[in-house]
N, C-alpha and C positions, 0 to 999 in steps of 0.2 A: 294134350294131343301134340302140340308142337315139340315137346320134349321127347316124346316117343319117336316122332318122325326124325328129329335131330340125331338120335342114337342109332339110326339104321345104317349110316355110313357117310363117306366123304361127299358123295353127290348130293345127298339130302341136306348136309350142313351148308354146302355151297348154295343150294336153292333157298334155304332159309335166310342166309346172309344177303343174297340178292334181293329177295322179297322184302327184307327189313330195310335195306337201303332205299329201295323203290318207294316203300311206304313213307319213310322219313322225308324223302324228296317231295312226295305228293302233299304231305302235311305242311311242308315249308312253302311250296309255291302256290298252294290253293287255300292258304289261310284266310284270304278275303272271302272265299266262298262259304266256309264253315264257321266264320266268326259270329254270324247271327245266332247259331246254335249255342256258342259259348256264352254270348250275352243272355240268351234265354236261361241257361243254367244259373248265371250270376243273378239275374233279376228275380228268379223264383226259387233260389237255393233253399230257403227255409221251408217252403211248401213242398218242394220235391223231397227233401230229407224227411219231413214229417210223413208224407204219403208213402215213401219207400220203407221207412221204419215200420209203419203200421202194416203195410203189405207183407213185409218179411215175417213179422210176428204172427199174423193171421194165417199165412201159408204154412208156417211151422206147426201151428195148431191143427191146420187142415190135414197135414200129412200124418200127424199122430192120432187123429180122431179115428175111432173104431167103427162107429155107426154111420150109416148114410144120412140119417136125419141131422146129426151134428155137423156133418160136412156141408149140408145144404144151408144150415143156419149160419155157418161161417162164411159161405159164399154170399149169402144175403147181407151179412154184416159188412163185408167188403164193399159190395155195391152201394149199400146205404151210406157208408162212411164217405165215399167219394161223391155221392149225390149231394149229401149235406155240405161237403166241402165246396162243391161247385155252386150250390144254391146261395150259401152265405158269402162265399168269397167273390164270386163273379156276378151272379144274378142280383144280389143285394149290394154289390160293389163294396163289401166290407174290406176287401184287400186294398182297393184304392183309398178307402177311408183311412186305414192304418198307414199306408204309404204317405198320404198327404199330411197326416199328423206328424210323421217323422220329419217331413220337410219343415213344418212349422216349428218343431222343437229345436231344429238346427239352424233356423234363420236368425240373422242379425237384423232385428226390426227396430225402427225408430219412428215414433209418432210425431208428426209435425203440428205446430200450433197455428200455422197459417199456410196457405197454398203458395207455391212458387209461381212466378209469372211465366208465360210462354213467349217464345220468340221464334222468328224465322218460320212462320206457319206455312205448311205445305198446302198447295192449292188442289192439285189433281189427286183423286183417289188411286189406290193401287191398281185396280183393274183397268182404269183408263190408260195408265202408263203402259201396261201390258199390251193393250189393244193398239196404241199408237206405235209401239216398238215393232209389232208384227206388221204394221203398215209400211215399215221401212226396210224389210228384209226380203230375200229371194225365196224361191220355192224350196231349195234344199237346206235352208237355214231356219233356225229358231232362236229365241232368246231365253236366257235363264231368268229365273224369278227376280224381279227388281228388288233391290235392297237399299234402304235409305242410310247413307253413310256420310261421314264428314270428309270432304275433299278440298284441300286448299282453303280451309277456314269457312267453307260454305257447305250446306247440306245438299246432297245430290243423290238422285236415283242412279245406281250403277247396275249394269247387267251385261252379260257376255253374249255375243253373236256366235253361235256354235252350230255344228252340223245337226240337222233335224234327225230325230229318232226313227223316222220312217225310212231313212236312206242309210242302209247298213254299210255300204262301201265307203261313203263319206265319213261315217263314224269311226271306221277303222283306219282310214288313210289321211283325212284332213286334220288340221289343227283348229283351235279357237284363235282367230286372227283379228278380232275387233271387239271393242267394248263400247257400249253406249253409256254416256254420262250426262244427265240433264239436271238442271237445278230444280229443286223441289218447290221453291218459292215462285216459280214462273207459271203464270196461268196458261201459257201456250208453249210448252217445251218443244225444242227442235231436235230432230234426230238426224242432223246433217252437219257437214263440215267439222267445226271444232268440237262438236259433241260426239264425234265418232273417233275413237282412239285406236290407231293401228297398233296392235300388240299381239304377240304369238305365245299361246300357252299350249304345250303338248299334252297337258292334263285338262280335262273338261268334264262338266256334269253330264253331257250327253254322249261323250266319246265311249268307245267300246273296250271291253276287256281291261287290260292293265292300265290303259290310258284314262279310264273312268276315274273321276275324283274320289269316289267312295273306295274303289279298289286300291288306288294308289296310296291313300291315307292309311287304310287298314294294313297294307303291306309294311308300312313304316312302324307299326306298333311293336313293342316288345311282348314277351309272353304274358306278362301281367296285364299290360294294357289291352290285350285281346279280350280279356274277361271283364274289363271295367270301362273302357272308352268306346264311344259310339259317334261316328261322324254325323253332323247335322247340317244346318244351313251354311250356304257358301256365299261369301262376300268378296267384292272386288274393290280395292282401295290402294292408295299410295302409301309406301313405307317411308321411313325416315330419310331415305336416300332419294325420295321423289320418284321411285320406280313403282310401277303397278304390280301388285301381287294378288294372289288368290288366297283368301283367308277362310279356312274351314273351321266352323265352330264345333267343339267337341262336348259331348254329354258324358259325365262320369257318374257311374252308379255306386252309391255308398250304402253301408249298413248291411247287417246280416239278417235281422228280422225285418221283413218288408223293405227291401232296398229301394232307394229313392234317387231321382236324377238331380245332379248338381252341375254347375259350370266346370268343365274339365280343361279349360284353356283352348288354344287354337293350334292348328297346323297350317303353317305358311308355305305356300308353293310359289316359287319364283317363275317368271316368264322364261320361256326357252323353246327351242325347236325339237322336233321328233327326230332323233338320230340313234346310232347304235349304242353309244354310251348311255343315252337317256333310256333306251330300251332295257339294257342290262341292269341299270339302277332300279328301274320300276319293278322288274321281275324278281329281283333279289331282296332289296331292302326298302322298296317303295320310294315315295317322293314326299318332300316336305320337311320343314323345321318345326319341331314341337316346342311350343311356348306354354309353360304351365301357368295357372292362375297367379301364383306367387311371383312369377317372373314378368308378368305383364307390365308392372310399373317401370321396368327397365327399357320399355319401348314406347316412346312418346306417341307414336302414331296409333297405338292401341288404347291409350288412356282417353276416356271420354268418348270412345268410338262405339259403333254398334256392332258387336260381335257375339251377343248372347242369343242362344237358340230360343225361339218362341215357345217351344215345348217346355223348357225349364221355367220361363217367366210365368207361363199360365199356371203351372202347378204351384209355384210360390205364391202367386196372387190368390189362388183358390184356397191356399192353406190358412188364410186369414179367417176362415170360417171357425177356427178354433180359438179366436180371441176370447170367447166367452167360456172356454173350458173344453175338455176332451169330449164331454157328452152333449155339448150345446147343439151340434148339427143334427142330433138324433130327432126323430119326428115329434117327440113330446116336449122338446125344448125350443130350439131355434130362435132364441132371443136376439142373438147377434149373428146367426148363420147367414152367409151371403153366397152369391153365385156370380159367375162371369156371364153377363147377358149376351147371348149370340142371336143376332137378328137373322131370321130365315131368308130374307130377300137380299141380305148384304153378302157379297162374295169375298170380302176380306174382314175377318173377325178380329176382335181384340187379341193381343195388344196393338196399340198404335204408337209407332215410334215418334216421340215428341221432344222438341228442344225446350228445356226448362232453364229458367234463370233463378237461382237461389240467392242472389245478391241481397245483403242486408238481413238475411235470416239467421237465426241461431242454430246453425247446423254446419257440418263439414261437407255437405253434398256439393259435388262439382256442378258447374254450369255446362250443360251439354245434352246429349241424347239419352233418353230414358224410354222404357216400355211402360206405357200408361194403361191402366185399367180403371173403369168405372164400375165398381161392384154394387150389386143390388140385392135386396132380400130374396129368399129362396122362392117364394110363391110367384106363379106366373102373373097374377093380377097386381102384385106389388112392383111398382116401377120407380120407386124413389132411389136417389143416389145415396148409398150408405157409406162407401169409402172411395176416395181417390188414391190409387196406388201407383207409385213411381219406383220402378226397378232399374238400377243403373244398367244401361245397355252394353257397357264394357265388361260385364261379369263381376263387378265389384261385389263383395259379400255384404250386401246391405239391401234393405227394403224400407222405403219410406211410405207412410200412409197418412192421410188426413181423414179424420172421422167426422163426416158430415152428420150422421145420424145422432151421435152423442151430443153434438152442438145444436140439435133441433133446428137445423137450417132449412129443412123441408124442401130440398132441391129435387127436381125431376131427373130421373136417370136416363141413360142412353136409349133404352128400349121404349121410352115414352116420346122420343123426339120425332120419329118418322110421321106419326099422325099429326103432330103439331105443325110440322112443315107443310104437310098435305092440306091441312085445314086452312092455312094462311094463304094459299093460292089455289082456290077451288077451280080456277079456269084452266089449270094445267091438265094435260092428258096424263094422268098418273098410271095408266096402263103401259105407257111407253117411256115413262121417266120414274126413276127411283131415287129417293134421298138415301145416301149411303155414307158410311165411315164418319160417324159423329165423334169427333176428337176434341180435346179441351182447348179453349181459348180464354186465357186468364190475363186480365189487364187491370192496372190501377186506374180506375175511372171514378169520378164523382166522390173523391175522398177516401176510397177504400178499394181493396182488391175485389173484383167481381168476376164470377165464373160464367162463361158462355160455352156453348157447344157448337162447333163449326161442322156443318154438313155440306156435302156436295151433291148436286143433282146430276145423276148419270143416266144417259139414254140407253135403253135396251130394246133390241129388235124383238118383234113378235115371235114366239116359239123359239127363243134363243136364251141361253143362259149366260151370254157374254155381254158385258157393257161395251158401248161404243165410246171411244175417246173423243171428247169435245175439246177444241182448242181453247175456248173461253167458257168454262162451265159456270152455271149459276151457283151461287153460294148463299147459304142461309146460316145466320147466327141465332141461336136460341138462348135467351136468358134462362139459366137453370133455376133461378129463384122466382122470377116473375112470369116465366113461361111464354114470353112474347117472342115473336120471330122477326128478325131484322134481315132483310135481303140486302146484300152488299155487292159491290162491284169487284169482281176478281182482278180487274186490270189496275185498280187503284187502292192497294192496301193502306196507303197513308190516309185515306179518307174514311176508313172503317170506324174509327173512334167518333168522327163527326156524325156519321150515319146513326151510330148508337145513341149519341146524345140528342140528336134531333128527334128520334122516336121515343126515347125513354127518359129524357132529361126531366120533363115536367112531371112524369109519373114518380120518379125518384124524389123530386123536390117535395111533392105533396105527401108521399108515403113515409118518407124518412125525415121530414122537417129540415131539409137542407137549404142552404142559402145559394144564391147565384154564384158567389165567389168560390164555393166548393164544387158546384156542378160544372160551371163554365169558367175555370181559372184562366184559360187562354184568352177568352173573350173579354173578361174583366181586366186582365193585364193589358190587352190591346187598347181597350177604351181608356184606361188610366194613362197609358203612354200617349194616346192622342190628346188627352187633356193637358198633360205636362208639356207636350210640344206646342199646343195652342197658347199656354201661358207664357212659354219662352218667347214665342213670336210676338205676342202682345207687349211683353216687357221690352224687347228690342226696339219696337216701334215707339214706345212711350218715352224712352230716355232721350232721344234727340229732340222731341217736341218740348220737353221741359227745358232743355238747354236753349232752345230757340226763344222761348218766352222770357227767360231771364235776361237775355241780351237786349230785348226790347225795353224792359224796365230800366236797365242801365242807360 
C-alpha cells in the first residue's frame, strides 16, 4: 500500500518521507513508554513464537479446507491449543517452574558447612522506618522506600524526600532536595539535623515525565538493552568521591527458552539541578552511567553494597527447590522441595538484608550485606527451617546456603515464630501488636554457633494496614533449636548475650552436658582473675612479715 501511494507522485513521496521522519522521532523520544512491550516480547519470546507458528499453520489449513465441518474442527483445535497452553503454563504455573529451573541451572551455588555470624543487627522493622519518616515530612512531600545500605562503614536506612504523587505540579516543577539517612542499629532513629542530607536530584522516583527515574534510565538504554534490561529498586548511597548518588538496580533477562531474570548491573545517577542542558540530555539520551556486573569490582563503593533487586534474589532462593532434581518439586516427590514463607500479617516479606561475618570459614564470601532467606518445606503445616540462604547483596554471581534439614538440626522456621512470641507474653494485646520481620541472629555462645531469630513487636491501629513506628520497640529472640523466647532490651544490645545465658544457660548445660567454663567463659575468667589478684595481694603482704621476723631472731 505504501509503495502504491509512493508511486503516485512527488507530493505523495514528500508525505511518506515526513511521516517516516515523524514516526522515527516518536520511536526515539517515546522509547520509555513502549519499552515494557519490548520486555514482554523478550520474556515470552518462545511462547509467542510457538503460538504464532501454530496459529499460522492452522489458519493455512483453515483457508484450504473445503467443508464447513473441517473448518469448525480447526477453529476448535486453535481454541483448545491456547486453552491448554494457558492452563498448563499459567494456571498450573509450569512456565514459572521452567523459568525457575533455568535460574537454578545457571546459579553459582556453594553449600556451607557452618553458618556465618551476624553483626550490626538492625532494630526497627521496615514499616516502622516508613511510618517515622512520614511523621517528619510535609503535606506535599513523600519518602521513597527505605533501603538498607552501607554508608561510611555503617549500615543505614536511606530514602529520598520527594514531591508527593498526589501533587502533579510539584512532580513536574520541583526537585528531590533532601535525603533521610538513619542508622539501622539505633532503637530510636532520628529524622532531624545531621540525619537530613540537603542534596538536589533532578531525577526522582515520584517526579513526572522525563524526570522520573524509570523513564530517565530507560532513555539511557541502547537498542539491545531496551529488550533485555529493566529498571528495578532505587538506592541512595555515597560513591568513592563521598558524593551522594542515586543507584538504580537493573534486571537482565537471559535465555531463549523460558527467559529468566538475573542481575544486570546498575545505572548511577549523579546529583544535579533541573536546567536546560539537563532537560535536553534527559529527552535525548537519558540520564545515568551504566555499570555492568563485570565492572562492579572497579568501584569500591559498590562492592559488598546492597544493590541487588529483591525480585532477583527471591527467584534465586526459590530455585533451591531443584536441589533434589528436576522432578522433585512435583506433587508426587517433594523430598527436598522448599518455599519462601510469606507471613500474612507481615508487611515486609523476605528477603531481609542482613550483615554477615564469614571470618574463619572456609569460603571466599565477603563480610557485609546479604539477602537472607529462611526456606521451609512446601506444606503449610510444615514449619521447620530447611535452608538458610545468603545471596550477596552486591549482585555477585554466588549463592550460599546451609542445609539444616540434611543435618537433622530440627530447627523451627520463620512461619512458626509469631505464635511462639505471642504465647510467651499472653498479657499483650495481640490485636493491636504484631510480631514482625523475623531475621537471623547468629552468635558464638556456649561453645558453638547458635541460631536465633530476632523479631520486633510493631503496633498497628485498628482497621489499619500500617504499622506505627515505635521509638523503643520490644524485641524478642527465639532460639530456633530450643524454641524458647528471650525478651531483650532494644536500648542495650551489649547485654543481649547475658540475657540469653541467664535464661538458657542452665538448659544448655543439662541438655548438652556442658561445663560452666564453656557456658560462662567470661564469668569463669573474671573469677579466676579475682583469685589471682587475691593471691598477689596476700603474697605482697606476707613477704615483709617474714623479713620482720628474721630481724628479731638476729
